[in-house]
N, C-alpha and C positions, 0 to 999 in steps of 0.2 A: 437434525440441522438441515437447513435449506440454503444452498449457496446459489446466488443469482448467476454466477459464471457457468452454471450447468447449461443454461440456454445457449451460451457460446460454444460449449463442447458439442452439443447436439447439432448446431449449425455446421461445425467443423466435420462431424461424422458424415453428414449428408451432402457435403459439398463435393461436386465432381472434380474440383481443383484441389482436393485435399492433399496436403503434404504431411510428413511426420511433424508432430507437434511438440514444442518445448513449452512446458508450464513453469514460468518463473514465479518465485515467491520465497520469502525468508523462512527460516525454520519456524515451525509451530503455527503457520497460518492455515493449515488444513489441506495441503496439496495431496498427500497420500490418501486421506479420507475421500476427497473429491474424486480423484482418479478411480479409486476402487468402487465408489458409489455409482459413478458414471458407467463403469464396466458392468456392474451388477444389473443396472436398470436398462441399458440400451444394447447389450451384447449377449450372445448365448453363453459365452464363457470368457474369462479373463486370465491372462498369463501375467502374473506380477513377479517382478524380479527386483530386489534391492541389492545394490552393489556395495553396500556398506559391509566391510569385512567378508566379502564374498569373492575371494580370489578365484575360485574354481570357475564360476560363471564368467567372470571378467576375462579369463584367459581365452574364452571362445572368440573374442574380438581381436586377438593378437596376431593370428595367422594372416588374415586379410579381411576385407570389408564386404565379402560376397554375401548378400542377404539370404540367398537360398541355403548356403552352407551354415550360416549363423542360425537361421530358424530351425533347420534340421537338427543341429547340435543342441539347441535349447529344448526342442521336443523330446529328444532322447534323454537329456540330462534331467528334465523335470517330469518326464512321463506324462506329457500333455499332447493334445492334438491342436494344431494351430491352423485355422481355416480363414482365408481371406474374407473380409466383410463381416464375419461372424465372431471373430476373436479380437479382443482388445489386448494389445501388448503394452505393458507398462514397464519402462525402465526407470527405476527410482534410485535416488542417491547417486546420480551419475557423476557427481564431482569426485567420486572415488574411483572412477573408471572412465577417463575422458575420451578414450578411444571409442566408447559407445556414442558419444556426441559426434565424433567424426563420421561414424558409420551411418548417421542419419542421411547424409548426402546420397549414399548409395541406395538406401531404402527409398528415397525420393525418386531416384533415377531408374531403379531396376525393380522395385517392388512396392509401388505406390498403392497397390490394391490392399495392402495390409495397414491396419489402423495402429499406429505406433505413437505413444506419448512418452516423453522423457522429462524428468524433473530432478532437481537437486537443490538443497538448501543453500549451498555456498557456490553454486554454479557460476555466479557473476565474478567471483574472485578466483575461481579455478581456471578460467580461460586465460591463457597466456600465449606468448609468441610461438611456443612449440606446438600449439594446438590449432588445427585448421577448422575454424568454426564454419558450419555449413550455411554461409550467407546465401539467401535466396532459395535455399532447398528445404526450409522448414517454415511452418506456421508457428506463431508465438501468441501466448496468452499470459496475462499477469494476474496472480491471485494475491489479494491483500487481506488484512484482517477483516472480520465481519463488519459490514456497514451497519448504520443505524436501522435501516430497513430489514436487513437480515437478522439483526438483534431482535427486532419486534416480532418477526416470524418465529424465532426461537423461543421467545417469551409467550408464545401462543396468543399473539395479537395480530392476526392476519388482516382484520378490517382496518386497524390503524396503519398497517404497512401499506395497504392499498390506497388509503386516503391521502397519503403523502403527496401523490402526484396531483391531487385535487385541492391543494392548499388554498387556492383562490376562492373556493366555495365557502360562503359564509357559514354553512352548516357544519363544516369541518372545524371551524373555530370553537365550536362547543366542546371539542375534545382537547383544547389547548392545554388545560391544566394537567391532563393525563399524559399528553406528549411531553410536557416539561418535566414531570416527575420521572418518567421513563428515561428521558434524556440525561438528567442528572445522575441516574443510576448507571447509564452507559458511560458517562464521564469517569466513573469510578471503575467499572468492570472492564471497559474497553472492548475490543473486538477479537481477542484471541480465543479461538473456539473452545479450547480446554477450560479456560476460565469461565466462559458462559455456560458450558455444559455442566460443570461442577456446581455453579451457583444455582442452576435450575434444579439440580438434584437435591440440594440441601439448604439453599438460601443462607449459606454461611459466608459472610463477607470477609471474615478473617482468613478463611481457607482460600477464598478467591485471591486475596493479596499474597498468600504464601505461594500460590501457583505462579502469580506474576513475577515474584522474586526468583522463583526457580527458573522461569524462562529467561529472565535477565542474566542469571548465573550461567545458563547454557550459552547465551549469546557471548558473554564475556569469556567463556571457555573457548570459544571459536576465535577470539582475537589472536592475531599472530599467525593464523594459518595462511599459507600461500603468500607470505610476506617476510621481509627481512626482520630479524629479531630487534634490530635497532629502532624499528617503527612501532613496536608494541607499546611503549610508554605513551607515545603521542596518540595512538588510537584510544587508549584508556582515558587520557586527559580530555580528548575531544568528546568522547561519549559522555563522560560525567559532567562536562561543562555545559551541555545543551540545556538542562533545566535552568541553570543560572542565567544563561544567555537569553532564554525565553522570558525570564521573569522581569527583564528590563522593559521600560516603556518603548525604547527603540530596540527591536528584536534582531537587528542586524548582527551578524556574528563578528565579534571583535577578538582577534587573536591575542592581543595583549592581555585580555582577561582570562585566557586559558593559561598562559605563562608569560610573566613579565618580560617585555622586550622582544617577544616572538613576532614573526611576520607570516604572511600567507604562505610563503614557500616552505616554511618549517612544518606546516600541517597539511599541505596539499595531498600527500600520499595517504595520510591517515583518514582524511575526509573521503577521498576516493574509495578507499577500502570499505569504509562503513556504508557508503552509498552503493557500491557494487554488491555488498552482502545483503542489501535490502533492509538494513537496520535503521537508516535515516532517510529523510527526504530533504533534498537541497533545493531551495526555492530561490532562483536568481532574480536580481533586479533587472528591469529593462530600462534603457536610457530614455526611451519614449515609447508610448503604446501604439506602435505601428504594425502593419501586417506585412509579413508574418512576425509574430512576437520574437521568435527565435533569432531573427536577424538583428535584434536590438539588445541582446543580452549584455549586461555589464558583469563580466566574469569576476570582478574584484569585490562585488557586493552581493551578499546572499544571506538567507536565513536558514537555519537547520532545525528540523523537527524530527521527532522519533517516529518509529514505524506505527506506534499505537498509543492512543490517549491513556489507556489503563496502565501501560508500562511507564508512561511519562509520570503519572501520579505515583507509581510505586518507586521509581528511581528518585523522585523528588521527596519521598517519604511523607506525602500528603495524607493526613488522616481523613477517614471517610466523612466525619462531621463537617470538615471544612468544605469538601466537595458537595455534599448533599445539602448543607444548610448555610454555609458561608460564614465568614466573620471578617472583621476589619483587616486583619493581617493578610487574609487570602485575596483581597480585592485585586491586586495587580496580577497575581498568578492566574486568577480566573480568566483574565483576558488571554493569557498564554494557552490555557486549556481550550478555550473556545476557538482560537485560531487553529490549534492542533486538530480539533474536531472538524472544522470546515475544510481544512486541507485534506484530511482523510476522506471525507465525503466526496470532494472533487476528484480525488485520485481513484477512489473505489469504482467509479463509473467507467474508468479506462477511456474516457472521452477527452479529458483535458490535461494539459501540462500547466500548472499554475506558476505565475511569476508575481512580482510585486513592483510597484512604481513609487518613486519619491523624487521630488525636485532636488536641485543641487544642495540646498540648505536643509533638506529633509524636514521642513516645517510641516508640510502636509503630505502624509504618506498614505497610499492606497494599499490596503492589506494584501489583496490579490487582484491580479488581472488574468483573464483567460481569453483565449481566442475562440469565438463562437461563430463559425462560418466566416463571413466577411467582416464581422464586427469584433472589436476588443471590448470585453465586458469588465468594468471595474466592480470590485466587491469590497464593501466595508463591513467589518465584523464587530459586532457589539455583544459583550458578554451578558448584558442585562436588557432592560427595556428602554434604555437611553436612545431617543430618536434624533438627537442632534447629530448632524452629519457634515461638519465643517470641511473635513478633508475630502469627502466625496463630492460636495458641492464645488469645491475648488477645482477638483479634477474635471467635473462636468463642464464647468464654465470655460476651462482652458482647452479641453479636447473635444467637447460636444459629441459624446458617444450616442448611439441610438437610444440607449437607456442605461441606467445605473442600478446596482443592487446593494441594498443594505440587508444584512441578516442579523436578527436579534431575537430575544425572547418574546418580542411582541407578536401579535397576530399580523396577518397580511394587511398591508397598507399600500395603496397606489397613489403616489403624489404627482403622477404625470411624467416628470423627468426621472423619477426614481421609484422603485418598488421595494417595499420591505418584505422579505421572505422569512417566515419563522425558521429558526435554526434547525428545527427538526425536519424541515422540508428542503433544505439547501441541496440535497442530492437530486432534486427534480430539475435542476438547471439543464 
């Protein structure tokens, strides 16, 4: 597997301003593999410590946060030599030992010469008021499911992966059918590394779906951790409501469709837990597309997506024939899958925070808007080759952006005011 975040890790290693690093990411997105691969390739040796059911090592951090004492104790306990600049120190599953997170402040202040990475699958929901998070004392990176480009690399299609950034080149359009075929397969498999790795080994799609369901079961097994038991039913209801909510033409999240008579305040904690756990993406509406977009958030209107398009298909019980070949029943949900894909690609680059925009009557809705430098870029998502863009044209005429983007199964098209980017190339934004 090749993860593009490796380049960011190398930049972190070589930076003279390097601080201890926290690698954020949900369970099963490949954090442990990436950290160990990074250590193997770019350091002389790696000290890997998982704090899951490892009370003995965790106790080292209880006396105080002195990095010299901690490193000496780890060296003795694990029979390893730790050398500054030559050894990568990995603290994994730190949600089971939150004092390790607090210690990163002191590694920053007193032992910055050591390369330290910390990660944890439920770190976002483990941080609470009793924990002093080392704000300003750590660097942070976010690992997401494998992007379409990473998927192409895993499928031994490096040329196609490279061509994505040259999507305007007419010669690249010759491979459009192959991109489309691989994209449909990605819709089914998604970007969870274990799913892709197993499919590459045996090309068994049923087994891929079994792994997806296993991951979903693991996620659901985590529900309720670090939260009051009374919130557990609402977390489950919210989680299982997402496919239904996305299947609507208006994908705005409606609480009354989760439970009759319910309101936003009834599910705020559940949504926040799922978001903090990295299992969903919350895309807020903006009241107007101004700079900065964050200043115009409408906190009462939002759409919820899952962490991964493959898991969305599994949770929705979509059969592979529907995804790969389509049918009349599948038409509406195909739009949901396509929006899920575009959202993942935008987030995977770690460059954008997507929002969406709609007018007061929601007649014309812009699927996504992102801030690109001094510009707000509207993005309309089309599941097929439909090139009609009424909503996007309405937005363009009203707000006059520098340019607008439609992404669809069609090849590259430049209409002056708007450019059509093939879905398989949307990550190149």
